[in-house]
C-alpha positions in Angstrom: 118.8 112.7 26.5 117.2 113.5 23.2 114.2 113.2 21.0 112.1 110.1 21.3 108.7 108.7 20.4 107.3 109.1 23.9 103.9 107.6 24.8 100.8 106.9 22.7 97.6 108.6 22.0 96.2 107.8 25.4 99.1 109.5 27.1 98.8 112.5 24.7 95.1 112.9 25.5 95.8 112.6 29.2 98.5 115.3 29.0 96.2 117.5 27.0 93.6 117.3 29.7 96.2 118.3 32.3 97.2 121.3 30.2 93.5 122.4 30.0 93.2 122.0 33.7 96.3 124.0 34.5 95.4 126.7 31.9 91.9 127.2 33.4 93.3 127.3 36.9 95.8 129.9 35.8 93.2 132.0 34.0 90.7 131.9 36.8 93.3 132.5 39.6 93.1 135.6 41.8 96.0 137.4 40.2 96.8 141.1 40.3 99.4 141.1 37.5 97.9 144.0 35.6 97.5 146.1 38.8 101.1 145.5 40.0 102.5 146.2 36.5 100.5 149.4 36.2 101.8 150.7 39.5 105.4 149.7 38.6 105.3 151.5 35.3 103.6 154.6 36.8 100.5 154.3 34.6 97.9 154.2 37.3 95.5 157.1 38.0 94.1 157.0 41.5 90.4 158.0 41.9 89.6 161.1 43.9 86.4 162.4 45.4 86.4 165.5 43.2 85.9 167.9 46.1 89.2 169.7 45.9 90.0 169.5 42.2 87.2 170.5 39.7 86.7 168.3 36.6 88.3 170.9 34.3 91.6 170.4 36.2 91.6 166.6 35.9 94.5 166.8 33.5 96.7 167.9 36.4 96.7 164.5 37.9 100.2 163.5 39.1 101.6 159.9 39.3 104.5 159.1 41.7 107.2 156.5 40.8 107.6 155.2 44.3 106.6 151.6 43.4 109.4 151.4 40.8 111.8 152.9 43.3 110.9 150.3 45.9 111.5 147.4 43.5 114.7 148.7 41.8 116.4 149.9 45.1 116.1 146.3 46.4 117.1 144.7 43.1 120.2 146.9 42.8 121.6 145.2 45.9 121.3 141.7 44.5 124.2 140.9 42.1 125.5 137.5 41.4 129.3 137.6 40.7 130.1 134.0 40.2 129.8 130.3 41.0 132.0 127.6 42.5 131.9 123.8 42.7 135.3 123.0 44.2 138.7 124.7 44.3 140.6 124.4 41.0 137.7 122.6 39.4 137.6 123.3 35.7 133.8 123.1 35.8 133.9 126.6 37.4 135.0 128.1 34.1 132.3 126.1 32.2 129.6 127.4 34.5 130.9 131.0 34.0 130.7 130.4 30.2 127.1 129.1 30.4 126.2 132.1 32.5 127.9 134.5 30.1 126.5 133.0 26.9 123.0 133.3 28.2 123.6 136.9 29.2 122.4 136.0 32.7 124.2 138.9 34.3 121.5 141.1 32.9 118.6 138.6 32.9 119.1 137.6 36.6 118.4 141.2 37.5 115.3 141.1 35.3 114.2 137.9 37.2 114.7 139.6 40.6 112.6 142.6 39.6 109.9 140.4 38.1 109.7 138.5 41.4 109.6 141.7 43.4 106.8 143.1 41.2 104.5 140.0 40.9 105.7 137.9 43.8 107.4 135.2 41.8 109.3 134.5 38.6 110.3 131.4 36.7 113.6 130.2 35.2 113.6 127.5 32.6 116.6 125.4 31.6 116.6 123.5 28.3 119.0 121.9 25.8 120.7 123.9 23.0 120.6 121.9 19.8 123.1 124.3 18.1 125.6 124.3 20.9 125.1 121.4 23.4 127.9 122.8 25.6 125.8 125.8 26.4 122.3 124.9 27.6 119.6 127.6 27.2 118.5 129.5 30.4 115.5 131.7 30.1 113.5 134.0 32.4 109.7 133.6 32.2 106.9 135.7 33.7 104.2 134.3 35.9 101.7 136.0 33.7 101.9 133.2 31.2 103.4 130.4 33.2 102.1 128.3 36.1 103.3 125.3 38.1 101.9 122.5 40.2 103.6 122.2 43.6 103.9 119.1 45.8 102.1 120.1 49.0 104.4 118.1 51.1 107.9 119.0 49.7 107.0 122.3 47.9 108.9 121.0 44.8 107.5 121.7 41.3 105.9 118.6 39.9 104.7 120.1 36.6 105.0 123.4 34.8 103.0 124.9 31.9 104.1 127.7 29.7 101.6 129.3 27.4 102.7 131.4 24.4 101.8 132.4 20.8 99.4 135.3 21.5 98.9 138.3 19.3 96.9 141.5 19.1 94.1 139.9 17.1 94.0 136.7 19.3 94.9 137.1 22.9 94.3 133.4 23.5 97.7 131.5 23.6 98.0 129.0 20.7 100.9 126.9 22.0 101.8 125.3 25.2 104.9 123.6 26.7 104.3 121.1 29.5 107.4 120.4 31.6 107.5 117.1 33.5 110.2 115.4 35.5 111.1 113.0 32.6 110.2 115.0 29.5 109.0 118.2 28.0 105.8 118.0 25.8 104.7 120.5 23.2 101.1 121.2 22.2 99.1 123.5 20.0 95.5 124.6 20.1 93.2 123.1 17.5 89.8 124.7 17.8 88.8 124.2 21.5 91.3 121.4 22.4 95.0 120.8 22.7 96.8 118.4 20.3 100.4 117.3 20.3 102.8 119.5 18.3 105.8 117.3 17.5 107.6 114.8 19.6 108.4 115.5 23.2 111.9 116.0 24.4 112.9 113.2 26.9 115.6 114.4 29.3 115.1 111.9 32.3 116.4 114.5 34.8 114.1 113.2 37.5 113.0 116.8 38.1 111.1 119.5 36.3 113.7 121.9 34.6 111.7 124.9 35.8 112.5 126.9 39.0 110.6 129.5 40.9 112.0 132.6 42.4 109.6 133.4 45.2 109.5 136.7 47.0 108.4 136.8 50.6 107.1 133.2 50.6 105.0 132.1 53.6 103.0 129.0 54.5 99.8 130.8 53.2 101.4 132.4 50.2 103.4 129.8 48.4 103.2 132.0 45.2 104.9 134.9 46.9 103.9 138.4 47.7 104.6 141.6 45.6 106.7 144.3 47.2 104.1 146.8 45.8 101.1 145.3 47.6 101.8 147.0 51.0 102.3 150.5 49.6 99.4 150.9 47.2 97.2 152.9 49.6 100.1 155.2 50.6 101.0 155.8 46.9 97.4 156.6 46.0 97.2 159.1 48.8 100.5 160.7 47.9 99.4 161.0 44.2 96.1 162.7 45.2 98.0 165.1 47.5 100.3 166.1 44.7 97.3 166.5 42.3 95.7 168.8 44.8 99.0 170.7 45.1 99.1 171.1 41.3 95.6 172.5 41.3 96.4 174.8 44.2 99.5 176.1 42.4 97.3 177.0 39.4 94.6 178.7 41.4 95.7 179.8 44.8 99.5 180.2 44.7 99.2 183.9 43.7 97.1 186.8 45.3 93.5 186.9 44.3 91.7 190.1 43.4 88.1 191.1 44.1 86.2 194.3 43.2 83.7 196.3 45.3 81.7 199.3 44.1 82.2 198.8 40.3 79.5 199.3 37.7 78.7 197.4 34.5 80.3 200.1 32.4 83.6 199.5 34.2 83.8 196.1 32.4 83.5 197.2 28.8 86.5 196.8 26.5 87.8 199.5 24.1 85.1 198.5 21.5 82.3 198.8 24.0 81.9 195.0 24.3 81.0 193.5 27.6 83.6 191.1 28.9 81.8 190.2 32.1 83.1 187.2 34.1 85.8 186.7 31.5 87.6 189.9 32.6 91.3 189.3 32.6 92.2 189.3 36.3 94.7 186.5 36.3 98.1 186.7 38.0 97.2 190.1 39.5 96.7 191.8 36.1 93.6 193.6 37.2 95.2 196.6 38.8 92.8 199.6 38.5 89.4 200.8 37.3 88.4 204.2 35.9 85.6 204.4 38.5 86.9 206.2 41.6 84.2 204.6 43.7 85.3 201.1 42.9 87.8 199.4 45.1 90.1 196.5 44.1 91.1 194.4 47.0 93.5 191.5 47.2 93.5 188.2 49.1 96.8 186.7 50.2 98.2 183.7 48.3 97.6 180.3 49.9 100.3 178.6 52.0 101.2 175.4 50.2 103.5 174.1 52.8 100.7 172.0 54.2 100.9 169.8 51.0 104.6 169.4 51.5 104.1 168.3 55.1 101.6 165.7 54.0 104.0 164.4 51.3 106.9 164.1 53.8 104.6 162.3 56.2 103.6 159.8 53.5 107.2 159.3 52.5 108.2 158.5 56.0 105.3 156.1 56.4 106.3 154.3 53.1 109.9 154.2 54.3 108.8 152.5 57.6 106.8 149.9 55.6 109.4 149.0 53.0 112.6 149.5 55.0 113.9 152.1 52.4 116.1 154.9 53.9 113.9 158.0 54.0 116.5 160.0 52.0 115.8 157.6 49.0 112.4 159.3 48.9 113.8 162.8 48.8 113.2 163.6 52.5 116.4 165.2 53.8 117.6 167.7 56.3 119.2 170.6 54.5 120.1 172.4 57.6 122.1 169.5 59.1 123.1 166.9 56.4 123.5 163.3 57.6 127.0 162.0 58.1 128.2 158.9 56.2 127.8 156.7 59.3 124.3 158.0 59.8 123.4 157.2 56.2 124.8 153.6 56.5 122.9 153.2 59.8 119.7 154.3 58.1 120.3 151.6 55.3 120.7 148.8 57.8 117.1 147.5 57.5 117.2 147.8 53.8 120.4 145.8 53.6 118.9 143.2 55.9 115.9 142.8 53.5 118.4 142.4 50.6 120.2 139.7 52.5 116.9 137.9 53.2 116.2 137.8 49.5 119.7 136.5 48.8 119.1 133.7 51.2 115.8 132.9 49.5 117.2 133.0 45.9 120.6 131.3 46.4 119.3 127.8 46.4 117.1 128.4 43.3 120.0 129.8 41.3 122.2 126.9 42.4 119.6 124.4 41.2 119.5 126.3 37.9 123.2 126.0 37.3 123.3 122.3 38.5 120.6 121.5 35.9 122.4 123.4 33.2 125.5 121.5 34.0 123.6 118.2 33.6 122.3 119.3 30.2 125.9 120.2 29.2 127.3 116.9 30.5 129.4 118.5 33.3 130.1 116.8 36.6 128.7 119.6 38.7 126.9 118.0 41.6 126.9 121.0 44.0 127.1 124.6 42.9 127.8 127.5 45.3 126.4 130.9 44.2 128.5 133.9 45.1 126.8 137.3 45.6 128.3 140.8 45.8 128.1 142.4 49.3 124.6 144.0 49.5 125.7 146.7 51.9 127.5 149.9 50.9 130.9 150.1 52.7 133.5 152.2 51.0 136.3 150.4 49.1 138.9 151.6 51.7 136.9 150.3 54.7 136.2 146.9 53.1 139.8 146.5 52.0 141.1 147.5 55.5 138.7 145.0 57.2 139.7 142.1 54.9 143.4 142.8 55.3 143.1 142.7 59.1 141.2 139.4 59.0 143.8 137.9 56.6 146.7 139.2 58.7 145.2 137.6 61.8 144.9 134.3 59.8 141.2 134.2 60.4 140.5 133.8 56.7 142.5 132.3 53.8 143.7 134.3 50.8 141.1 133.1 48.3 138.3 133.9 50.7 139.7 137.4 51.3 139.7 138.0 47.6 136.1 136.8 47.4 135.1 139.3 50.2 136.7 142.0 48.1 134.4 141.2 45.2 136.7 139.5 42.8 135.1 136.9 40.6 136.2 133.2 40.6 137.8 133.7 37.2 139.8 136.6 38.5 140.9 134.7 41.6 142.0 131.8 39.5 144.0 134.1 37.3 145.7 135.6 40.4 146.5 132.2 41.7 148.1 131.3 38.4 150.1 134.5 38.3 151.3 133.9 41.9 152.3 130.4 40.9 154.6 131.7 38.2 156.2 134.2 40.5 159.7 133.1 41.7 159.4 134.7 45.1 156.0 133.0 45.7 157.5 129.6 44.8 160.4 130.3 47.2 158.2 131.3 50.1 156.0 128.3 49.5 158.9 126.1 50.4 158.9 127.4 54.0 155.7 126.7 55.9 154.2 129.5 58.0 154.8 129.2 61.7 152.6 130.6 64.5 153.8 133.8 66.0 155.1 133.5 69.5 155.4 136.1 72.2 
């Protein structure tokens, strides 16, 4: 694999046409990237009818961070802890090094969040000219990257990455076209694309671009955002909180009204008429000099109705997303939930996390297998290891694993993996046990089945 004079002018023009077609299809696509990002970053302002809140109180609008909570609560349960090819395979350490050098412990979480927000995210694998032992793995947004999929197999047949925008010119100036045999680089020259340097020929037989797809279906090959299902509920909750803010400012304290007063009663010390601007806020209008005037008071409004609506919306959102309702701040102070009840309420949320793990595992395995090929490593099949997405206590998990190991239902290495140890830590433990004299002595006597 390396640089090569690849193709003539005819091929270059043909690829330029393909870039233009993919770019137009991407720009004209029915995407909601801006909307999802706005909700995720809590920058949206839902429209209201204006019946309950007057225009002068528009600055009291409240924005809820529920969309971010939905995304991050799910992403927090997806943690890759290591990779394996085969027991005692030195390639394991090489894969761990590639993962660490590319800071993928952090970037994998970014990729998961991006997929949850927009429905999909891309991972690109490429060579590292400065350090060939450590190929470059990058996470790319679907906002500036698009792919062609084989309708029969669902595999990526071509990928286009657009880049080089700035504040003055939002139009991307550069493009990278990823194909199964090579990566081609182009730049914009006026209204057309022209080749920018020689392509990189890798001959992988597959496009080194991989798509993390959230909630893929037959109809939605591009995935579905986790935010899509809750937009209406979030808008309604924000409007309710805005109305609550206006009510707090205007109705949360007793209101005064005056009967039988004259115009002279509303003159200040200098004889100036204050009229409707009389200072009657927060109950400060207490008395008048006119003994015929009466100051009456209206009770403060009951704001619990707003709280009830917010709790109802929170429970509805929890039902749609599978989030435990206590994540949304709805708790019973009189009778706090037990630990078992909390874990039971998280069961559906954990199952959703497990579904995402099943969907993403094969993609991350392909990413590492491709990186291994770029690094010249013999890693044909990579197994991705995830942390347990549920929330058992350390004592409970350790007790369960010890019982399974004592009953000889699982081997020692598997038991350590269930406890969350990384492959590197397990390998180090095995080496330490191999140097232990007692372990070497016990190894000379094979275990026998227990008899009654």
